[in-house]
N, CA, C and O atoms as a GROMACS GRO file, in nm:
protein
  608
    1MET      N    1  -1.686   3.348  -1.924
    1MET     CA    2  -1.571   3.309  -2.001
    1MET      C    3  -1.599   3.174  -2.067
    1MET      O    4  -1.630   3.076  -1.999
    2SER      N    5  -1.589   3.170  -2.198
    2SER     CA    6  -1.613   3.043  -2.268
    2SER      C    7  -1.479   2.976  -2.297
    2SER      O    8  -1.380   3.041  -2.331
    3GLU      N    9  -1.480   2.847  -2.282
    3GLU     CA   10  -1.359   2.769  -2.308
    3GLU      C   11  -1.371   2.702  -2.443
    3GLU      O   12  -1.477   2.652  -2.479
    4ASN      N   13  -1.263   2.701  -2.516
    4ASN     CA   14  -1.260   2.628  -2.642
    4ASN      C   15  -1.215   2.486  -2.613
    4ASN      O   16  -1.105   2.465  -2.562
    5PRO      N   17  -1.299   2.388  -2.645
    5PRO     CA   18  -1.258   2.250  -2.621
    5PRO      C   19  -1.140   2.213  -2.712
    5PRO      O   20  -1.131   2.259  -2.826
    6ILE      N   21  -1.053   2.131  -2.659
    6ILE     CA   22  -0.937   2.086  -2.736
    6ILE      C   23  -0.979   1.971  -2.826
    6ILE      O   24  -1.044   1.876  -2.781
    7ASP      N   25  -0.943   1.979  -2.950
    7ASP     CA   26  -0.964   1.870  -3.045
    7ASP      C   27  -0.844   1.775  -3.031
    7ASP      O   28  -0.744   1.791  -3.101
    8TRP      N   29  -0.854   1.677  -2.939
    8TRP     CA   30  -0.742   1.591  -2.908
    8TRP      C   31  -0.688   1.513  -3.027
    8TRP      O   32  -0.567   1.506  -3.044
    9PRO      N   33  -0.774   1.454  -3.111
    9PRO     CA   34  -0.717   1.384  -3.228
    9PRO      C   35  -0.634   1.477  -3.316
    9PRO      O   36  -0.526   1.438  -3.363
   10GLN      N   37  -0.682   1.598  -3.339
   10GLN     CA   38  -0.606   1.695  -3.420
   10GLN      C   39  -0.476   1.735  -3.350
   10GLN      O   40  -0.370   1.742  -3.413
   11TYR      N   41  -0.485   1.760  -3.220
   11TYR     CA   42  -0.365   1.797  -3.144
   11TYR      C   43  -0.260   1.686  -3.154
   11TYR      O   44  -0.143   1.715  -3.179
   12LEU      N   45  -0.301   1.562  -3.133
   12LEU     CA   46  -0.206   1.450  -3.138
   12LEU      C   47  -0.145   1.433  -3.277
   12LEU      O   48  -0.026   1.406  -3.290
   13ARG      N   49  -0.228   1.449  -3.381
   13ARG     CA   50  -0.175   1.441  -3.518
   13ARG      C   51  -0.066   1.546  -3.539
   13ARG      O   52   0.042   1.516  -3.589
   14GLU      N   53  -0.096   1.669  -3.501
   14GLU     CA   54  -0.001   1.778  -3.520
   14GLU      C   55   0.126   1.757  -3.436
   14GLU      O   56   0.237   1.778  -3.484
   15PHE      N   57   0.108   1.715  -3.310
   15PHE     CA   58   0.222   1.693  -3.222
   15PHE      C   59   0.314   1.585  -3.276
   15PHE      O   60   0.435   1.606  -3.284
   16HIS      N   61   0.258   1.470  -3.314
   16HIS     CA   62   0.342   1.359  -3.360
   16HIS      C   63   0.398   1.383  -3.499
   16HIS      O   64   0.502   1.327  -3.533
   17THR      N   65   0.332   1.464  -3.579
   17THR     CA   66   0.389   1.501  -3.708
   17THR      C   67   0.508   1.593  -3.689
   17THR      O   68   0.610   1.581  -3.758
   18ALA      N   69   0.496   1.687  -3.595
   18ALA     CA   70   0.604   1.782  -3.569
   18ALA      C   71   0.720   1.720  -3.492
   18ALA      O   72   0.834   1.762  -3.508
   19THR      N   73   0.691   1.619  -3.410
   19THR     CA   74   0.796   1.559  -3.325
   19THR      C   75   0.792   1.407  -3.332
   19THR      O   76   0.771   1.342  -3.230
   20PRO      N   77   0.812   1.348  -3.450
   20PRO     CA   78   0.809   1.202  -3.458
   20PRO      C   79   0.917   1.141  -3.368
   20PRO      O   80   1.029   1.191  -3.360
   21GLY      N   81   0.880   1.032  -3.302
   21GLY     CA   82   0.975   0.964  -3.215
   21GLY      C   83   0.982   1.020  -3.074
   21GLY      O   84   1.060   0.971  -2.992
   22SER      N   85   0.902   1.122  -3.043
   22SER     CA   86   0.911   1.184  -2.910
   22SER      C   87   0.864   1.090  -2.799
   22SER      O   88   0.921   1.091  -2.690
   23THR      N   89   0.762   1.009  -2.825
   23THR     CA   90   0.716   0.916  -2.723
   23THR      C   91   0.824   0.813  -2.693
   23THR      O   92   0.851   0.783  -2.576
   24GLU      N   93   0.886   0.758  -2.796
   24GLU     CA   94   0.994   0.662  -2.775
   24GLU      C   95   1.111   0.726  -2.700
   24GLU      O   96   1.168   0.666  -2.610
   25ALA      N   97   1.146   0.848  -2.737
   25ALA     CA   98   1.257   0.916  -2.670
   25ALA      C   99   1.230   0.931  -2.520
   25ALA      O  100   1.320   0.912  -2.439
   26LEU      N  101   1.108   0.964  -2.485
   26LEU     CA  102   1.072   0.979  -2.344
   26LEU      C  103   1.069   0.844  -2.272
   26LEU      O  104   1.131   0.828  -2.167
   27LEU      N  105   0.997   0.746  -2.328
   27LEU     CA  106   0.983   0.617  -2.260
   27LEU      C  107   1.114   0.539  -2.255
   27LEU      O  108   1.134   0.459  -2.163
   28SER      N  109   1.203   0.560  -2.350
   28SER     CA  110   1.330   0.490  -2.348
   28SER      C  111   1.419   0.537  -2.233
   28SER      O  112   1.514   0.468  -2.195
   29ARG      N  113   1.388   0.653  -2.178
   29ARG     CA  114   1.463   0.705  -2.063
   29ARG      C  115   1.408   0.652  -1.931
   29ARG      O  116   1.473   0.665  -1.827
   30ALA      N  117   1.289   0.592  -1.935
   30ALA     CA  118   1.227   0.537  -1.813
   30ALA      C  119   1.280   0.396  -1.793
   30ALA      O  120   1.220   0.300  -1.840
   31VAL      N  121   1.390   0.385  -1.724
   31VAL     CA  122   1.457   0.257  -1.708
   31VAL      C  123   1.443   0.208  -1.564
   31VAL      O  124   1.467   0.282  -1.468
   32ALA      N  125   1.403   0.083  -1.550
   32ALA     CA  126   1.398   0.016  -1.420
   32ALA      C  127   1.485  -0.108  -1.432
   32ALA      O  128   1.448  -0.203  -1.502
   33GLY      N  129   1.597  -0.108  -1.367
   33GLY     CA  130   1.692  -0.217  -1.387
   33GLY      C  131   1.745  -0.207  -1.528
   33GLY      O  132   1.799  -0.104  -1.567
   34ASP      N  133   1.731  -0.313  -1.605
   34ASP     CA  134   1.773  -0.309  -1.745
   34ASP      C  135   1.653  -0.306  -1.840
   34ASP      O  136   1.666  -0.339  -1.957
   35HIS      N  137   1.537  -0.266  -1.788
   35HIS     CA  138   1.416  -0.268  -1.870
   35HIS      C  139   1.358  -0.129  -1.890
   35HIS      O  140   1.343  -0.052  -1.796
   36THR      N  141   1.325  -0.101  -2.015
   36THR     CA  142   1.245   0.016  -2.048
   36THR      C  143   1.100  -0.033  -2.056
   36THR      O  144   1.077  -0.154  -2.055
   37PRO      N  145   1.002   0.058  -2.064
   37PRO     CA  146   0.864   0.012  -2.082
   37PRO      C  147   0.846  -0.077  -2.205
   37PRO      O  148   0.761  -0.166  -2.205
   38TYR      N  149   0.924  -0.055  -2.310
   38TYR     CA  150   0.913  -0.140  -2.429
   38TYR      C  151   0.957  -0.283  -2.398
   38TYR      O  152   0.896  -0.378  -2.448
   39ARG      N  153   1.060  -0.299  -2.319
   39ARG     CA  154   1.103  -0.434  -2.281
   39ARG      C  155   1.001  -0.501  -2.190
   39ARG      O  156   0.981  -0.622  -2.199
   40TRP      N  157   0.936  -0.423  -2.104
   40TRP     CA  158   0.830  -0.480  -2.021
   40TRP      C  159   0.719  -0.534  -2.111
   40TRP      O  160   0.667  -0.644  -2.090
   41LEU      N  161   0.685  -0.455  -2.210
   41LEU     CA  162   0.576  -0.493  -2.301
   41LEU      C  163   0.610  -0.621  -2.377
   41LEU      O  164   0.527  -0.712  -2.384
   42VAL      N  165   0.729  -0.630  -2.433
   42VAL     CA  166   0.761  -0.746  -2.515
   42VAL      C  167   0.783  -0.873  -2.433
   42VAL      O  168   0.788  -0.982  -2.489
   43ARG      N  169   0.796  -0.861  -2.302
   43ARG     CA  170   0.803  -0.981  -2.218
   43ARG      C  171   0.675  -1.062  -2.227
   43ARG      O  172   0.676  -1.182  -2.199
   44ALA      N  173   0.564  -0.998  -2.265
   44ALA     CA  174   0.437  -1.070  -2.280
   44ALA      C  175   0.430  -1.149  -2.411
   44ALA      O  176   0.336  -1.225  -2.432
   45VAL      N  177   0.528  -1.131  -2.498
   45VAL     CA  178   0.529  -1.199  -2.627
   45VAL      C  179   0.608  -1.330  -2.611
   45VAL      O  180   0.729  -1.328  -2.591
   46SER      N  181   0.537  -1.442  -2.620
   46SER     CA  182   0.602  -1.571  -2.598
   46SER      C  183   0.693  -1.607  -2.714
   46SER      O  184   0.686  -1.549  -2.822
   47GLY      N  185   0.777  -1.705  -2.688
   47GLY     CA  186   0.869  -1.752  -2.790
   47GLY      C  187   0.800  -1.816  -2.909
   47GLY      O  188   0.856  -1.819  -3.019
   48GLU      N  189   0.678  -1.867  -2.888
   48GLU     CA  190   0.604  -1.932  -2.998
   48GLU      C  191   0.536  -1.830  -3.089
   48GLU      O  192   0.499  -1.864  -3.201
   49ALA      N  193   0.520  -1.707  -3.043
   49ALA     CA  194   0.451  -1.605  -3.123
   49ALA      C  195   0.538  -1.568  -3.242
   49ALA      O  196   0.650  -1.519  -3.227
   50ARG      N  197   0.485  -1.590  -3.359
   50ARG     CA  198   0.560  -1.561  -3.482
   50ARG      C  199   0.510  -1.436  -3.553
   50ARG      O  200   0.589  -1.367  -3.618
   51ARG      N  201   0.382  -1.406  -3.542
   51ARG     CA  202   0.324  -1.293  -3.615
   51ARG      C  203   0.272  -1.192  -3.514
   51ARG      O  204   0.180  -1.220  -3.438
   52VAL      N  205   0.333  -1.072  -3.515
   52VAL     CA  206   0.300  -0.968  -3.418
   52VAL      C  207   0.252  -0.844  -3.492
   52VAL      O  208   0.315  -0.800  -3.588
   53LEU      N  209   0.142  -0.788  -3.445
   53LEU     CA  210   0.094  -0.659  -3.495
   53LEU      C  211   0.122  -0.557  -3.386
   53LEU      O  212   0.076  -0.573  -3.273
   54ASP      N  213   0.196  -0.453  -3.420
   54ASP     CA  214   0.222  -0.344  -3.326
   54ASP      C  215   0.133  -0.227  -3.363
   54ASP      O  216   0.161  -0.153  -3.458
   55LEU      N  217   0.025  -0.212  -3.289
   55LEU     CA  218  -0.078  -0.112  -3.314
   55LEU      C  219  -0.034   0.024  -3.262
   55LEU      O  220   0.016   0.033  -3.149
   56ALA      N  221  -0.052   0.129  -3.342
   56ALA     CA  222  -0.005   0.264  -3.306
   56ALA      C  223   0.145   0.258  -3.279
   56ALA      O  224   0.192   0.304  -3.175
   57CYS      N  225   0.218   0.202  -3.373
   57CYS     CA  226   0.358   0.167  -3.353
   57CYS      C  227   0.452   0.286  -3.344
   57CYS      O  228   0.566   0.270  -3.299
   58GLY      N  229   0.407   0.404  -3.386
   58GLY     CA  230   0.499   0.518  -3.386
   58GLY      C  231   0.618   0.489  -3.475
   58GLY      O  232   0.601   0.445  -3.589
   59ASN      N  233   0.737   0.513  -3.423
   59ASN     CA  234   0.855   0.488  -3.505
   59ASN      C  235   0.918   0.350  -3.479
   59ASN      O  236   1.034   0.328  -3.513
   60GLY      N  237   0.842   0.260  -3.418
   60GLY     CA  238   0.879   0.119  -3.414
   60GLY      C  239   0.966   0.068  -3.302
   60GLY      O  240   1.042  -0.026  -3.325
   61PRO      N  241   0.961   0.124  -3.180
   61PRO     CA  242   1.048   0.070  -3.075
   61PRO      C  243   1.015  -0.074  -3.036
   61PRO      O  244   1.105  -0.149  -2.998
   62VAL      N  245   0.889  -0.114  -3.044
   62VAL     CA  246   0.853  -0.252  -3.009
   62VAL      C  247   0.912  -0.348  -3.113
   62VAL      O  248   0.964  -0.454  -3.076
   63ALA      N  249   0.904  -0.313  -3.240
   63ALA     CA  250   0.961  -0.399  -3.344
   63ALA      C  251   1.111  -0.415  -3.325
   63ALA      O  252   1.165  -0.524  -3.349
   64ARG      N  253   1.179  -0.310  -3.284
   64ARG     CA  254   1.323  -0.322  -3.260
   64ARG      C  255   1.353  -0.412  -3.140
   64ARG      O  256   1.454  -0.481  -3.139
   65GLU      N  257   1.267  -0.412  -3.040
   65GLU     CA  258   1.285  -0.501  -2.925
   65GLU      C  259   1.258  -0.647  -2.963
   65GLU      O  260   1.312  -0.739  -2.902
   66LEU      N  261   1.174  -0.667  -3.064
   66LEU     CA  262   1.139  -0.803  -3.108
   66LEU      C  263   1.216  -0.841  -3.234
   66LEU      O  264   1.163  -0.912  -3.320
   67TYR      N  265   1.338  -0.795  -3.246
   67TYR     CA  266   1.421  -0.822  -3.362
   67TYR      C  267   1.423  -0.971  -3.393
   67TYR      O  268   1.441  -1.054  -3.304
   68GLY      N  269   1.404  -1.003  -3.519
   68GLY     CA  270   1.404  -1.142  -3.562
   68GLY      C  271   1.266  -1.203  -3.573
   68GLY      O  272   1.251  -1.313  -3.627
   69ARG      N  273   1.164  -1.133  -3.525
   69ARG     CA  274   1.025  -1.178  -3.538
   69ARG      C  275   0.960  -1.101  -3.652
   69ARG      O  276   1.010  -0.996  -3.694
   70TRP      N  277   0.849  -1.154  -3.701
   70TRP     CA  278   0.773  -1.085  -3.804
   70TRP      C  279   0.678  -0.990  -3.734
   70TRP      O  280   0.572  -1.031  -3.684
   71VAL      N  281   0.715  -0.863  -3.729
   71VAL     CA  282   0.637  -0.760  -3.662
   71VAL      C  283   0.590  -0.661  -3.768
   71VAL      O  284   0.671  -0.600  -3.838
   72VAL      N  285   0.459  -0.644  -3.777
   72VAL     CA  286   0.402  -0.545  -3.868
   72VAL      C  287   0.362  -0.425  -3.784
   72VAL      O  288   0.281  -0.436  -3.691
   73GLY      N  289   0.418  -0.310  -3.816
   73GLY     CA  290   0.382  -0.186  -3.747
   73GLY      C  291   0.269  -0.117  -3.819
   73GLY      O  292   0.270  -0.106  -3.942
   74VAL      N  293   0.172  -0.069  -3.743
   74VAL     CA  294   0.059   0.007  -3.799
   74VAL      C  295   0.049   0.139  -3.726
   74VAL      O  296   0.048   0.143  -3.603
   75ASP      N  297   0.041   0.247  -3.801
   75ASP     CA  298   0.019   0.379  -3.744
   75ASP      C  299  -0.051   0.462  -3.851
   75ASP      O  300  -0.034   0.439  -3.971
   76ASN      N  301  -0.130   0.560  -3.806
   76ASN     CA  302  -0.198   0.644  -3.905
   76ASN      C  303  -0.119   0.770  -3.938
   76ASN      O  304  -0.160   0.848  -4.024
   77ASN      N  305  -0.007   0.792  -3.871
   77ASN     CA  306   0.072   0.912  -3.892
   77ASN      C  307   0.196   0.880  -3.976
   77ASN      O  308   0.284   0.808  -3.929
   78PRO      N  309   0.203   0.931  -4.098
   78PRO     CA  310   0.316   0.897  -4.185
   78PRO      C  311   0.451   0.947  -4.133
   78PRO      O  312   0.553   0.883  -4.159
   79ALA      N  313   0.454   1.057  -4.060
   79ALA     CA  314   0.580   1.107  -4.006
   79ALA      C  315   0.635   1.011  -3.901
   79ALA      O  316   0.755   0.985  -3.897
   80GLN      N  317   0.548   0.959  -3.816
   80GLN     CA  318   0.589   0.861  -3.716
   80GLN      C  319   0.632   0.732  -3.784
   80GLN      O  320   0.738   0.676  -3.753
   81LEU      N  321   0.551   0.685  -3.876
   81LEU     CA  322   0.574   0.557  -3.942
   81LEU      C  323   0.702   0.556  -4.025
   81LEU      O  324   0.762   0.450  -4.045
   82ALA      N  325   0.745   0.672  -4.071
   82ALA     CA  326   0.866   0.679  -4.154
   82ALA      C  327   0.988   0.625  -4.082
   82ALA      O  328   1.078   0.570  -4.147
   83GLY      N  329   0.994   0.638  -3.950
   83GLY     CA  330   1.109   0.589  -3.875
   83GLY      C  331   1.098   0.446  -3.829
   83GLY      O  332   1.192   0.392  -3.771
   84ALA      N  333   0.985   0.382  -3.854
   84ALA     CA  334   0.964   0.244  -3.808
   84ALA      C  335   1.031   0.145  -3.903
   84ALA      O  336   1.035   0.167  -4.024
   85PRO      N  337   1.085   0.035  -3.847
   85PRO     CA  338   1.138  -0.069  -3.934
   85PRO      C  339   1.022  -0.138  -4.007
   85PRO      O  340   0.910  -0.136  -3.957
   86GLY      N  341   1.048  -0.198  -4.122
   86GLY     CA  342   0.942  -0.265  -4.196
   86GLY      C  343   0.920  -0.406  -4.147
   86GLY      O  344   1.002  -0.457  -4.071
   87PRO      N  345   0.814  -0.470  -4.187
   87PRO     CA  346   0.704  -0.414  -4.265
   87PRO      C  347   0.620  -0.318  -4.180
   87PRO      O  348   0.607  -0.334  -4.059
   88LYS      N  349   0.563  -0.220  -4.248
   88LYS     CA  350   0.482  -0.120  -4.181
   88LYS      C  351   0.370  -0.076  -4.273
   88LYS      O  352   0.385  -0.074  -4.395
   89VAL      N  353   0.257  -0.040  -4.212
   89VAL     CA  354   0.138  -0.006  -4.288
   89VAL      C  355   0.076   0.120  -4.227
   89VAL      O  356   0.056   0.128  -4.106
   90GLN      N  357   0.046   0.217  -4.312
   90GLN     CA  358  -0.028   0.333  -4.265
   90GLN      C  359  -0.176   0.299  -4.271
   90GLN      O  360  -0.231   0.276  -4.379
   91ALA      N  361  -0.240   0.296  -4.155
   91ALA     CA  362  -0.381   0.259  -4.147
   91ALA      C  363  -0.440   0.312  -4.017
   91ALA      O  364  -0.369   0.346  -3.923
   92ASP      N  365  -0.571   0.316  -4.015
   92ASP     CA  366  -0.647   0.356  -3.897
   92ASP      C  367  -0.673   0.232  -3.812
   92ASP      O  368  -0.701   0.125  -3.866
   93ALA      N  369  -0.663   0.246  -3.681
   93ALA     CA  370  -0.684   0.133  -3.590
   93ALA      C  371  -0.825   0.077  -3.597
   93ALA      O  372  -0.849  -0.036  -3.554
   94LEU      N  373  -0.919   0.154  -3.649
   94LEU     CA  374  -1.057   0.108  -3.661
   94LEU      C  375  -1.082   0.028  -3.788
   94LEU      O  376  -1.186  -0.037  -3.802
   95HIS      N  377  -0.986   0.031  -3.880
   95HIS     CA  378  -1.002  -0.039  -4.009
   95HIS      C  379  -0.868  -0.102  -4.049
   95HIS      O  380  -0.801  -0.055  -4.141
   96LEU      N  381  -0.831  -0.206  -3.980
   96LEU     CA  382  -0.703  -0.270  -4.008
   96LEU      C  383  -0.711  -0.352  -4.136
   96LEU      O  384  -0.804  -0.431  -4.153
   97PRO      N  385  -0.615  -0.335  -4.227
   97PRO     CA  386  -0.620  -0.403  -4.357
   97PRO      C  387  -0.562  -0.544  -4.354
   97PRO      O  388  -0.476  -0.578  -4.436
   98PHE      N  389  -0.609  -0.626  -4.260
   98PHE     CA  390  -0.559  -0.761  -4.245
   98PHE      C  391  -0.675  -0.859  -4.234
   98PHE      O  392  -0.786  -0.822  -4.197
   99ALA      N  393  -0.647  -0.983  -4.268
   99ALA     CA  394  -0.746  -1.090  -4.256
   99ALA      C  395  -0.776  -1.119  -4.109
   99ALA      O  396  -0.700  -1.081  -4.020
  100ASN      N  397  -0.887  -1.185  -4.086
  100ASN     CA  398  -0.924  -1.227  -3.950
  100ASN      C  399  -0.821  -1.327  -3.896
  100ASN      O  400  -0.769  -1.411  -3.969
  101GLU      N  401  -0.794  -1.316  -3.768
  101GLU     CA  402  -0.714  -1.412  -3.692
  101GLU      C  403  -0.578  -1.442  -3.754
  101GLU      O  404  -0.536  -1.557  -3.759
  102ILE      N  405  -0.509  -1.339  -3.801
  102ILE     CA  406  -0.380  -1.360  -3.866
  102ILE      C  407  -0.261  -1.341  -3.772
  102ILE      O  408  -0.152  -1.392  -3.800
  103PHE      N  409  -0.279  -1.269  -3.660
  103PHE     CA  410  -0.168  -1.240  -3.569
  103PHE      C  411  -0.176  -1.322  -3.442
  103PHE      O  412  -0.284  -1.350  -3.390
  104ASP      N  413  -0.058  -1.361  -3.391
  104ASP     CA  414  -0.047  -1.432  -3.264
  104ASP      C  415  -0.055  -1.335  -3.147
  104ASP      O  416  -0.107  -1.368  -3.040
  105VAL      N  417  -0.003  -1.214  -3.168
  105VAL     CA  418   0.004  -1.112  -3.064
  105VAL      C  419  -0.028  -0.976  -3.126
  105VAL      O  420   0.013  -0.947  -3.238
  106VAL      N  421  -0.101  -0.895  -3.051
  106VAL     CA  422  -0.117  -0.753  -3.085
  106VAL      C  423  -0.058  -0.676  -2.968
  106VAL      O  424  -0.098  -0.694  -2.854
  107THR      N  425   0.039  -0.589  -2.999
  107THR     CA  426   0.097  -0.503  -2.896
  107THR      C  427   0.052  -0.359  -2.921
  107THR      O  428   0.020  -0.321  -3.034
  108CYS      N  429   0.051  -0.281  -2.815
  108CYS     CA  430   0.018  -0.139  -2.827
  108CYS      C  431   0.083  -0.066  -2.710
  108CYS      O  432   0.050  -0.091  -2.594
  109SER      N  433   0.173   0.023  -2.741
  109SER     CA  434   0.243   0.098  -2.639
  109SER      C  435   0.193   0.241  -2.635
  109SER      O  436   0.217   0.319  -2.728
  110MET      N  437   0.123   0.275  -2.529
  110MET     CA  438   0.075   0.410  -2.503
  110MET      C  439  -0.024   0.460  -2.609
  110MET      O  440  -0.041   0.581  -2.626
  111GLY      N  441  -0.090   0.369  -2.677
  111GLY     CA  442  -0.185   0.410  -2.779
  111GLY      C  443  -0.330   0.394  -2.739
  111GLY      O  444  -0.416   0.469  -2.784
  112LEU      N  445  -0.359   0.296  -2.653
  112LEU     CA  446  -0.499   0.268  -2.621
  112LEU      C  447  -0.570   0.384  -2.554
  112LEU      O  448  -0.692   0.395  -2.561
  113MET      N  449  -0.495   0.472  -2.488
  113MET     CA  450  -0.562   0.583  -2.420
  113MET      C  451  -0.602   0.693  -2.516
  113MET      O  452  -0.678   0.782  -2.477
  114VAL      N  453  -0.554   0.690  -2.639
  114VAL     CA  454  -0.591   0.794  -2.735
  114VAL      C  455  -0.668   0.740  -2.856
  114VAL      O  456  -0.732   0.818  -2.927
  115LEU      N  457  -0.663   0.612  -2.880
  115LEU     CA  458  -0.737   0.555  -2.992
  115LEU      C  459  -0.885   0.547  -2.955
  115LEU      O  460  -0.921   0.489  -2.853
  116GLN      N  461  -0.969   0.606  -3.038
  116GLN     CA  462  -1.111   0.617  -3.005
  116GLN      C  463  -1.198   0.578  -3.124
  116GLN      O  464  -1.158   0.597  -3.239
  117PRO      N  465  -1.316   0.526  -3.098
  117PRO     CA  466  -1.368   0.481  -2.970
  117PRO      C  467  -1.301   0.350  -2.930
  117PRO      O  468  -1.291   0.256  -3.010
  118LEU      N  469  -1.256   0.344  -2.806
  118LEU     CA  470  -1.177   0.231  -2.757
  118LEU      C  471  -1.245   0.095  -2.776
  118LEU      O  472  -1.178   0.001  -2.818
  119PRO      N  473  -1.375   0.080  -2.746
  119PRO     CA  474  -1.436  -0.052  -2.767
  119PRO      C  475  -1.426  -0.099  -2.913
  119PRO      O  476  -1.407  -0.218  -2.938
  120ASP      N  477  -1.438  -0.007  -3.007
  120ASP     CA  478  -1.427  -0.044  -3.148
  120ASP      C  479  -1.283  -0.078  -3.186
  120ASP      O  480  -1.260  -0.169  -3.266
  121VAL      N  481  -1.187  -0.007  -3.130
  121VAL     CA  482  -1.046  -0.036  -3.155
  121VAL      C  483  -1.012  -0.175  -3.101
  121VAL      O  484  -0.946  -0.254  -3.169
  122LEU      N  485  -1.059  -0.205  -2.981
  122LEU     CA  486  -1.032  -0.337  -2.923
  122LEU      C  487  -1.101  -0.448  -3.002
  122LEU      O  488  -1.045  -0.557  -3.016
  123ALA      N  489  -1.219  -0.421  -3.052
  123ALA     CA  490  -1.289  -0.521  -3.135
  123ALA      C  491  -1.211  -0.548  -3.264
  123ALA      O  492  -1.202  -0.662  -3.309
  124GLU      N  493  -1.155  -0.443  -3.323
  124GLU     CA  494  -1.078  -0.460  -3.445
  124GLU      C  495  -0.947  -0.536  -3.415
  124GLU      O  496  -0.905  -0.620  -3.494
  125ALA      N  497  -0.884  -0.506  -3.303
  125ALA     CA  498  -0.764  -0.580  -3.264
  125ALA      C  499  -0.798  -0.727  -3.241
  125ALA      O  500  -0.723  -0.815  -3.282
  126ALA      N  501  -0.911  -0.753  -3.176
  126ALA     CA  502  -0.954  -0.891  -3.151
  126ALA      C  503  -0.984  -0.964  -3.282
  126ALA      O  504  -0.960  -1.084  -3.292
  127ARG      N  505  -1.034  -0.894  -3.380
  127ARG     CA  506  -1.066  -0.955  -3.510
  127ARG      C  507  -0.941  -1.011  -3.577
  127ARG      O  508  -0.945  -1.119  -3.636
  128VAL      N  509  -0.829  -0.938  -3.570
  128VAL     CA  510  -0.707  -0.983  -3.638
  128VAL      C  511  -0.622  -1.074  -3.550
  128VAL      O  512  -0.523  -1.130  -3.597
  129LEU      N  513  -0.659  -1.090  -3.424
  129LEU     CA  514  -0.586  -1.174  -3.329
  129LEU      C  515  -0.641  -1.316  -3.334
  129LEU      O  516  -0.762  -1.337  -3.328
  130ARG      N  517  -0.552  -1.414  -3.344
  130ARG     CA  518  -0.597  -1.554  -3.348
  130ARG      C  519  -0.657  -1.592  -3.214
  130ARG      O  520  -0.627  -1.531  -3.111
  131ARG      N  521  -0.740  -1.693  -3.215
  131ARG     CA  522  -0.796  -1.744  -3.090
  131ARG      C  523  -0.682  -1.792  -3.001
  131ARG      O  524  -0.592  -1.862  -3.047
  132GLY      N  525  -0.686  -1.754  -2.875
  132GLY     CA  526  -0.579  -1.787  -2.783
  132GLY      C  527  -0.460  -1.693  -2.790
  132GLY      O  528  -0.363  -1.709  -2.717
  133GLY      N  529  -0.468  -1.594  -2.880
  133GLY     CA  530  -0.360  -1.496  -2.893
  133GLY      C  531  -0.357  -1.400  -2.776
  133GLY      O  532  -0.442  -1.406  -2.686
  134VAL      N  533  -0.260  -1.312  -2.776
  134VAL     CA  534  -0.239  -1.220  -2.665
  134VAL      C  535  -0.243  -1.075  -2.712
  134VAL      O  536  -0.183  -1.039  -2.813
  135LEU      N  537  -0.316  -0.993  -2.636
  135LEU     CA  538  -0.310  -0.849  -2.652
  135LEU      C  539  -0.222  -0.799  -2.538
  135LEU      O  540  -0.254  -0.822  -2.421
  136ALA      N  541  -0.113  -0.733  -2.570
  136ALA     CA  542  -0.022  -0.678  -2.468
  136ALA      C  543  -0.014  -0.528  -2.489
  136ALA      O  544   0.018  -0.482  -2.598
  137ALA      N  545  -0.041  -0.452  -2.382
  137ALA     CA  546  -0.045  -0.307  -2.395
  137ALA      C  547   0.017  -0.241  -2.274
  137ALA      O  548   0.014  -0.294  -2.163
  138ILE      N  549   0.072  -0.124  -2.297
  138ILE     CA  550   0.116  -0.037  -2.189
  138ILE      C  551   0.025   0.085  -2.193
  138ILE      O  552   0.011   0.151  -2.296
  139VAL      N  553  -0.036   0.114  -2.081
  139VAL     CA  554  -0.122   0.232  -2.067
  139VAL      C  555  -0.091   0.298  -1.933
  139VAL      O  556  -0.043   0.231  -1.842
  140PRO      N  557  -0.119   0.427  -1.921
  140PRO     CA  558  -0.092   0.494  -1.793
  140PRO      C  559  -0.214   0.488  -1.701
  140PRO      O  560  -0.299   0.577  -1.707
  141PRO      N  561  -0.224   0.386  -1.616
  141PRO     CA  562  -0.336   0.381  -1.522
  141PRO      C  563  -0.311   0.474  -1.405
  141PRO      O  564  -0.202   0.475  -1.347
  142SER      N  565  -0.410   0.552  -1.370
  142SER     CA  566  -0.402   0.640  -1.253
  142SER      C  567  -0.274   0.723  -1.249
  142SER      O  568  -0.217   0.743  -1.142
  143GLY      N  569  -0.230   0.771  -1.364
  143GLY     CA  570  -0.114   0.856  -1.366
  143GLY      C  571   0.019   0.784  -1.362
  143GLY      O  572   0.123   0.850  -1.363
  144ARG      N  573   0.020   0.652  -1.358
  144ARG     CA  574   0.144   0.575  -1.359
  144ARG      C  575   0.145   0.485  -1.481
  144ARG      O  576   0.039   0.439  -1.524
  145CYS      N  577   0.259   0.459  -1.537
  145CYS     CA  578   0.269   0.366  -1.649
  145CYS      C  579   0.267   0.224  -1.594
  145CYS      O  580   0.328   0.196  -1.490
  146GLY      N  581   0.198   0.136  -1.663
  146GLY     CA  582   0.192  -0.003  -1.621
  146GLY      C  583   0.172  -0.092  -1.741
  146GLY      O  584   0.133  -0.044  -1.848
  147ALA      N  585   0.196  -0.218  -1.727
  147ALA     CA  586   0.177  -0.312  -1.836
  147ALA      C  587   0.055  -0.397  -1.806
  147ALA      O  588   0.032  -0.437  -1.692
  148ALA      N  589  -0.021  -0.423  -1.907
  148ALA     CA  590  -0.139  -0.509  -1.893
  148ALA      C  591  -0.140  -0.608  -2.008
  148ALA      O  592  -0.112  -0.571  -2.122
  149THR      N  593  -0.173  -0.731  -1.978
  149THR     CA  594  -0.185  -0.831  -2.084
  149THR      C  595  -0.316  -0.903  -2.066
  149THR      O  596  -0.369  -0.914  -1.955
  150SER      N  597  -0.368  -0.951  -2.177
  150SER     CA  598  -0.493  -1.024  -2.171
  150SER      C  599  -0.497  -1.124  -2.286
  150SER      O  600  -0.459  -1.091  -2.398
  151ALA      N  601  -0.542  -1.242  -2.259
  151ALA     CA  602  -0.560  -1.342  -2.365
  151ALA      C  603  -0.698  -1.324  -2.425
  151ALA      O  604  -0.792  -1.289  -2.355
  152ARG      N  605  -0.710  -1.348  -2.553
  152ARG     CA  606  -0.838  -1.336  -2.621
  152ARG      C  607  -0.922  -1.455  -2.592
  152ARG      O  608  -1.035  -1.465  -2.640
   0.00000   0.00000   0.00000
C-alpha cells in the first residue's frame, strides 16, 4: 500500500482560504482567567515598543489586542489578510518587504510551526527586528500551547 504524502503548504493555503479566521475563532475560546493566547502573546510587548510586525497575522487578532500601536500585519493568504486591521501587507515570511531593523517587536501566533524553512524565516524576522528588539511567539510545544519570547 503506497501512501500519498500530504502537501502541507498547499493544504494550509486551501484551509485558510476556505475558512479565514478559523485559527482566531478557536484560540479566542481558549481562555485562562481573563487571557486568551493572544493576550498572553502581547504581554511580551513592552510599553516602549512602537513598531510591531505581526508575522503570519491571519485576520489580525494580535493587532486588535495592541490597539493604539503601529502594528503591521503580514500574511501570504489574501483571504486571511482581508479581515486584518491595517496596515497590512501580503508577503511571504521569507521575503519581508521592509528595511533592516525597522521593528521593535516581531510577533507570531501559531505560525512558526508551519512557516518553512524555519531557520530562514527566523533569520528574516531577525533582519527586520532592531537590535535589542523582541521576538514573541506562541507555538504548540509537545502538544500544548505555550508562549515563548526571546530578545535578539
